[in-house]
Residue frames as a rotation matrix with the C-alpha (Angstrom) as fourth column:
MET 1
0.269 0.694 0.668 4.45
0.887 -0.448 0.108 -80.10
0.374 0.563 -0.737 11.62
SER 2
0.733 -0.012 -0.680 5.76
0.467 -0.718 0.516 -77.62
-0.495 -0.696 -0.520 14.09
ALA 3
-0.340 -0.931 -0.136 9.01
0.414 -0.278 0.867 -77.06
-0.845 0.238 0.480 12.06
GLY 4
-0.548 0.180 0.817 7.07
0.819 -0.086 0.568 -76.55
0.173 0.980 -0.100 8.83
SER 5
0.579 0.815 -0.007 4.78
0.781 -0.552 0.293 -74.07
0.235 -0.175 -0.956 10.57
ASN 6
0.433 -0.554 -0.711 7.75
0.370 -0.610 0.700 -72.17
-0.822 -0.566 -0.059 11.98
ARG 7
-0.622 -0.690 0.370 9.38
0.575 -0.082 0.814 -71.99
-0.531 0.720 0.448 8.57
PHE 8
-0.065 0.734 0.676 6.06
0.875 -0.284 0.392 -70.70
0.480 0.617 -0.623 7.07
MET 9
0.834 0.414 -0.364 5.80
0.541 -0.740 0.400 -68.04
-0.104 -0.530 -0.841 9.77
ASP 10
-0.056 -0.912 -0.407 9.52
0.408 -0.393 0.824 -67.04
-0.911 -0.120 0.394 9.26
GLU 11
-0.697 -0.201 0.689 8.93
0.714 -0.101 0.693 -66.74
-0.069 0.974 0.214 5.51
PHE 12
0.270 0.892 0.362 5.70
0.844 -0.400 0.356 -64.80
0.463 0.209 -0.862 6.05
ALA 13
0.658 -0.155 -0.737 7.41
0.437 -0.718 0.542 -62.39
-0.613 -0.678 -0.405 8.50
LYS 14
-0.474 -0.880 0.023 10.24
0.469 -0.230 0.853 -61.94
-0.745 0.415 0.522 6.02
LEU 15
-0.421 0.410 0.809 7.72
0.860 -0.104 0.500 -61.22
0.289 0.906 -0.308 3.23
MET 16
0.694 0.714 -0.087 5.86
0.699 -0.641 0.316 -58.62
0.169 -0.280 -0.945 5.39
THR 17
0.334 -0.629 -0.702 9.13
0.353 -0.607 0.712 -56.94
-0.874 -0.485 0.020 6.32
ASP 18
-0.701 -0.548 0.456 10.12
0.596 -0.099 0.797 -56.75
-0.391 0.831 0.396 2.66
ALA 19
-0.041 0.785 0.618 6.69
0.892 -0.250 0.376 -55.38
0.450 0.567 -0.690 1.82
ALA 20
0.716 0.245 -0.654 6.91
0.602 -0.691 0.400 -52.77
-0.353 -0.680 -0.642 4.53
GLY 21
-0.153 -0.911 -0.383 10.32
0.374 -0.412 0.831 -51.76
-0.914 -0.016 0.404 3.27
ALA 22
-0.657 -0.025 0.754 9.04
0.753 -0.080 0.653 -51.53
0.044 0.996 0.072 -0.29
ALA 23
0.437 0.892 0.115 6.02
0.852 -0.451 0.264 -49.47
0.288 -0.017 -0.958 0.84
GLN 24
0.522 -0.288 -0.803 8.35
0.383 -0.762 0.522 -47.05
-0.762 -0.580 -0.288 2.67
GLY 25
-0.605 -0.778 0.168 10.53
0.491 -0.198 0.848 -46.75
-0.627 0.596 0.502 -0.45
VAL 26
-0.306 0.615 0.727 7.43
0.878 -0.112 0.465 -46.02
0.367 0.781 -0.505 -2.53
ARG 27
0.663 0.633 -0.399 6.30
0.745 -0.611 0.268 -43.43
-0.074 -0.475 -0.877 -0.04
LYS 28
0.065 -0.716 -0.695 9.65
0.314 -0.646 0.695 -41.67
-0.947 -0.264 0.183 -0.02
GLU 29
-0.780 -0.284 0.558 9.71
0.600 -0.087 0.795 -41.66
-0.178 0.955 0.239 -3.92
MET 30
0.161 0.909 0.384 6.11
0.899 -0.296 0.323 -40.22
0.408 0.293 -0.865 -3.93
GLU 31
0.624 0.072 -0.778 7.13
0.573 -0.718 0.394 -37.51
-0.531 -0.692 -0.490 -1.46
GLN 32
-0.415 -0.856 -0.307 10.15
0.298 -0.447 0.844 -36.55
-0.860 0.259 0.440 -3.52
ALA 33
-0.613 0.248 0.750 8.04
0.773 -0.009 0.635 -36.52
0.164 0.969 -0.186 -6.74
PHE 34
0.518 0.854 -0.053 5.36
0.838 -0.495 0.230 -34.36
0.170 -0.164 -0.972 -5.00
HIS 35
0.367 -0.406 -0.837 7.99
0.390 -0.750 0.535 -31.87
-0.844 -0.523 -0.117 -3.67
ALA 36
-0.693 -0.694 0.196 9.57
0.424 -0.173 0.889 -31.65
-0.583 0.699 0.414 -7.09
GLN 37
-0.323 0.704 0.633 6.27
0.862 -0.057 0.503 -31.03
0.391 0.708 -0.588 -8.77
ALA 38
0.668 0.552 -0.499 5.28
0.730 -0.617 0.296 -28.46
-0.145 -0.562 -0.815 -6.11
GLU 39
-0.043 -0.749 -0.662 8.57
0.313 -0.639 0.703 -26.58
-0.949 -0.177 0.262 -6.58
ARG 40
-0.787 -0.160 0.596 8.10
0.615 -0.134 0.777 -26.59
-0.044 0.978 0.203 -10.41
TRP 41
0.111 0.939 0.326 4.57
0.901 -0.234 0.366 -25.23
0.420 0.253 -0.872 -9.90
LEU 42
0.577 0.022 -0.816 5.68
0.566 -0.731 0.380 -22.52
-0.589 -0.682 -0.434 -7.43
ASN 43
-0.502 -0.849 -0.165 8.54
0.414 -0.403 0.816 -21.50
-0.759 0.342 0.554 -9.81
SER 44
-0.575 0.354 0.738 5.99
0.764 -0.090 0.638 -21.08
0.292 0.931 -0.219 -12.63
LEU 45
0.569 0.822 -0.030 4.03
0.779 -0.527 0.340 -18.70
0.264 -0.217 -0.940 -10.48
ASP 46
-0.082 -0.720 0.689 7.13
0.271 -0.682 -0.680 -16.54
0.959 0.131 0.251 -9.81
VAL 47
0.933 0.352 -0.081 6.68
0.130 -0.118 0.985 -16.92
0.337 -0.929 -0.155 -6.07
VAL 48
0.170 -0.889 0.425 9.51
-0.618 -0.432 -0.657 -15.39
0.768 -0.151 -0.623 -4.04
ARG 49
0.062 -0.208 -0.976 11.37
0.597 0.791 -0.131 -17.63
0.800 -0.575 0.173 -1.58
ARG 50
0.887 0.319 -0.334 11.35
0.440 -0.360 0.822 -16.65
0.142 -0.876 -0.460 1.98
GLU 51
0.054 -0.942 -0.330 15.16
0.828 -0.142 0.542 -16.17
-0.557 -0.303 0.773 2.07
GLU 52
-0.539 -0.279 0.795 14.93
0.765 -0.556 0.323 -13.75
0.352 0.783 0.513 -0.92
PHE 53
0.468 0.788 0.401 12.01
0.420 -0.597 0.683 -11.85
0.777 -0.151 -0.610 0.64
ASP 54
0.772 -0.167 -0.613 13.93
0.590 -0.169 0.790 -11.41
-0.236 -0.971 -0.032 3.92
VAL 55
-0.319 -0.946 0.053 17.01
0.878 -0.274 0.393 -10.17
-0.358 0.172 0.918 2.11
MET 56
-0.403 0.229 0.886 14.95
0.579 -0.686 0.441 -7.64
0.709 0.690 0.144 0.06
ARG 57
0.736 0.675 -0.046 13.06
0.449 -0.437 0.779 -6.47
0.506 -0.595 -0.625 3.26
GLU 58
0.394 -0.659 -0.640 16.43
0.736 -0.191 0.650 -5.89
-0.551 -0.727 0.410 5.03
MET 59
-0.592 -0.647 0.481 17.67
0.804 -0.439 0.400 -3.97
-0.047 0.623 0.781 2.02
ALA 60
0.034 0.707 0.707 14.56
0.486 -0.629 0.606 -1.81
0.873 0.323 -0.365 1.93
THR 61
0.836 0.233 -0.497 14.76
0.548 -0.305 0.779 -1.13
0.029 -0.923 -0.383 5.72
ARG 62
-0.080 -0.915 -0.394 18.39
0.787 -0.301 0.539 -0.02
-0.612 -0.267 0.744 5.33
ALA 63
-0.581 -0.153 0.800 17.51
0.718 -0.559 0.415 2.22
0.383 0.815 0.434 2.33
LEU 64
0.476 0.838 0.267 14.68
0.486 -0.503 0.715 3.83
0.733 -0.211 -0.647 4.24
ASP 65
0.633 -0.386 -0.671 17.10
0.663 -0.177 0.728 4.48
-0.400 -0.905 0.144 7.20
GLU 66
-0.450 -0.885 0.121 19.68
0.803 -0.342 0.489 5.93
-0.391 0.317 0.864 4.88
ASN 67
-0.227 0.462 0.857 17.04
0.668 -0.567 0.482 8.13
0.709 0.682 -0.180 3.23
GLU 68
0.774 0.590 -0.231 16.01
0.530 -0.403 0.746 9.50
0.347 -0.700 -0.624 6.55
ALA 69
0.227 -0.843 -0.488 19.55
0.756 -0.163 0.633 10.17
-0.614 -0.513 0.600 7.54
LEU 70
-0.604 -0.490 0.629 20.17
0.797 -0.363 0.483 11.97
-0.008 0.793 0.609 4.27
LYS 71
0.167 0.784 0.598 17.04
0.633 -0.550 0.544 13.97
0.756 0.288 -0.589 4.55
ALA 72
0.815 0.071 -0.575 18.05
0.552 -0.396 0.734 15.15
-0.175 -0.915 -0.362 8.01
ARG 73
-0.196 -0.973 -0.124 21.50
0.781 -0.231 0.580 16.17
-0.593 0.017 0.805 6.63
ILE 74
-0.437 0.142 0.888 19.93
0.743 -0.500 0.445 18.11
0.507 0.855 0.113 3.73
GLU 75
0.612 0.784 0.101 17.58
0.552 -0.515 0.655 19.85
0.566 -0.345 -0.749 6.13
ALA 76
0.584 -0.455 -0.672 20.47
0.578 -0.347 0.738 20.83
-0.569 -0.820 0.060 8.39
LEU 77
-0.564 -0.777 0.279 22.61
0.756 -0.350 0.552 22.08
-0.332 0.523 0.785 5.44
GLU 78
-0.161 0.593 0.789 19.62
0.667 -0.524 0.530 24.02
0.728 0.611 -0.311 4.14
ALA 79
0.845 0.395 -0.360 19.10
0.526 -0.497 0.690 25.62
0.093 -0.773 -0.628 7.59
ARG 80
0.099 -0.850 -0.518 22.79
0.648 -0.340 0.682 26.61
-0.755 -0.403 0.517 7.80
LEU 81
-0.662 -0.332 0.672 22.67
0.747 -0.360 0.558 28.05
0.057 0.872 0.487 4.25
SER 82
0.290 0.820 0.493 19.48
0.601 -0.557 0.573 30.04
0.745 0.130 -0.655 5.01
GLY 83
0.727 -0.072 -0.683 21.07
0.620 -0.359 0.698 31.30
-0.295 -0.931 -0.217 8.22
LYS 84
-0.326 -0.939 -0.107 24.10
0.703 -0.316 0.637 32.62
-0.632 0.133 0.763 6.33
ALA 85
-0.438 0.288 0.852 21.88
0.784 -0.342 0.518 34.26
0.441 0.894 -0.076 3.70
ASP 86
0.630 0.750 -0.201 20.16
0.742 -0.504 0.442 36.41
0.230 -0.427 -0.874 6.30
Protein backbone atom coordinates (compact mmCIF):
# COMPACT_ATOMS: atom_id res chain seq x y z
CA MET A 1 0.00 0.00 0.00
CA SER A 2 2.98 2.25 0.57
CA ALA A 3 3.95 2.28 -3.12
CA GLY A 4 0.39 3.19 -4.13
CA SER A 5 0.30 5.95 -1.56
CA ASN A 6 3.62 7.36 -2.80
CA ARG A 7 2.40 7.32 -6.39
CA PHE A 8 -0.79 9.07 -5.34
CA MET A 9 1.21 11.73 -3.49
CA ASP A 10 3.54 12.15 -6.47
CA GLU A 11 0.59 12.59 -8.82
CA PHE A 12 -1.08 14.98 -6.39
CA ALA A 13 2.14 17.04 -6.08
CA LYS A 14 2.46 17.14 -9.87
CA LEU A 15 -1.15 18.25 -10.17
CA MET A 16 -0.61 21.04 -7.61
CA THR A 17 2.56 22.16 -9.38
CA ASP A 18 0.74 22.28 -12.70
CA ALA A 19 -2.16 24.17 -11.11
CA ALA A 20 0.23 26.70 -9.58
CA GLY A 21 1.90 27.17 -12.97
CA ALA A 22 -1.48 27.64 -14.64
CA ALA A 23 -2.54 30.14 -11.99
CA GLN A 24 0.68 32.07 -12.48
CA GLY A 25 0.07 32.13 -16.25
CA VAL A 26 -3.47 33.39 -15.73
CA ARG A 27 -2.19 36.08 -13.37
CA LYS A 28 0.36 37.24 -15.95
CA GLU A 29 -2.31 37.35 -18.68
CA MET A 30 -4.64 39.31 -16.40
CA GLU A 31 -1.88 41.82 -15.62
CA GLN A 32 -1.12 42.28 -19.31
CA ALA A 33 -4.81 42.74 -20.12
CA PHE A 34 -5.18 45.25 -17.27
CA HIS A 35 -2.13 47.24 -18.39
CA ALA A 36 -3.35 47.28 -21.98
CA GLN A 37 -6.80 48.46 -20.91
CA ALA A 38 -5.31 51.10 -18.60
CA GLU A 39 -3.10 52.38 -21.41
CA ARG A 40 -6.09 52.59 -23.79
CA TRP A 41 -8.05 54.44 -21.14
CA LEU A 42 -5.24 56.91 -20.47
CA ASN A 43 -4.74 57.48 -24.20
CA SER A 44 -8.43 58.29 -24.55
CA LEU A 45 -8.01 60.99 -21.89
CA ASP A 46 -5.11 62.60 -23.78
CA VAL A 47 -2.87 62.26 -20.73
CA VAL A 48 0.71 63.27 -21.42
CA ARG A 49 3.43 60.73 -20.71
CA ARG A 50 6.08 61.67 -18.18
CA GLU A 51 8.85 61.60 -20.82
CA GLU A 52 6.93 64.00 -23.07
CA PHE A 53 6.24 66.30 -20.12
CA ASP A 54 9.92 66.37 -19.14
CA VAL A 55 10.97 67.19 -22.72
CA MET A 56 8.44 70.02 -22.95
CA ARG A 57 9.46 71.39 -19.55
CA GLU A 58 13.11 71.43 -20.65
CA MET A 59 12.16 73.20 -23.90
CA ALA A 60 10.14 75.79 -21.96
CA THR A 61 13.01 76.38 -19.55
CA ARG A 62 15.44 76.90 -22.44
CA ALA A 63 12.99 79.26 -24.16
CA LEU A 64 12.59 81.32 -21.00
CA ASP A 65 16.37 81.53 -20.57
CA GLU A 66 16.77 82.57 -24.19
CA ASN A 67 14.05 85.21 -23.84
CA GLU A 68 15.77 86.66 -20.78
CA ALA A 69 19.09 86.80 -22.64
CA LEU A 70 17.46 88.47 -25.65
CA LYS A 71 15.67 90.96 -23.40
CA ALA A 72 18.99 91.89 -21.80
CA ARG A 73 20.59 92.35 -25.23
CA ILE A 74 17.71 94.55 -26.43
CA GLU A 75 17.93 96.68 -23.30
CA ALA A 76 21.69 97.06 -23.78
CA LEU A 77 21.24 98.03 -27.44
CA GLU A 78 18.49 100.49 -26.56
CA ALA A 79 20.73 102.01 -23.91
CA ARG A 80 23.55 102.41 -26.43
CA LEU A 81 21.21 103.95 -28.98
CA SER A 82 19.73 106.38 -26.50
CA GLY A 83 23.24 107.34 -25.39
CA LYS A 84 24.21 108.19 -28.97
CA ALA A 85 21.02 110.19 -29.50
CA ASP A 86 21.94 112.58 -26.68
